[in-house]
C-alpha positions, 0 to 999 in steps of 0.5 A: 813900095815895100811890097814891090821890093819884096816881090822883086827880091823874091823873083831875084832869089828864085833865079840866083844860083848856089854860088851867087847865094854864097856870095850874098850870104857873106855880104850879109854877114858884113853889115859895114861892107866887104870887098871882092878880095875879102869875099874871096878870102872868106870863101877861099875862092879865087878872085875871078870866081867872086867878081862875076858873082858880085857883078851879077848880084849888082845887076839883079839889084840885090847888092850895091856899092856902099863906099871905098876903103883899103882892102884888108889883105892888099891895102889897096883902095877897093869898092865895098859892097853891101846888100840893098837896104829896104829889102828883107833877105831871108834864106831857107837853109834847105832850099834846093839851089838853082843853076849857077 
């Protein structure tokens, strides 16, 4: 199972664009989870640039909902995202990003 997970992640990582990787890195830096709005704040992006990237990462099986809590900025109850457990995520800082 672990080998299958690594192979799946490797295939997904090769297809992620630079913006998806940026969002994924922010999510990884928040092991207790982070909301879309909080990701937008960290990256200084409009929310409408973050939400589709999170959806794409969820669809790829790299990110999952880990709960709900009030968003740090809006105080509204929001989904909290985290990386999928059991998949080692490693990034090469010098990797040439693919298309977004």
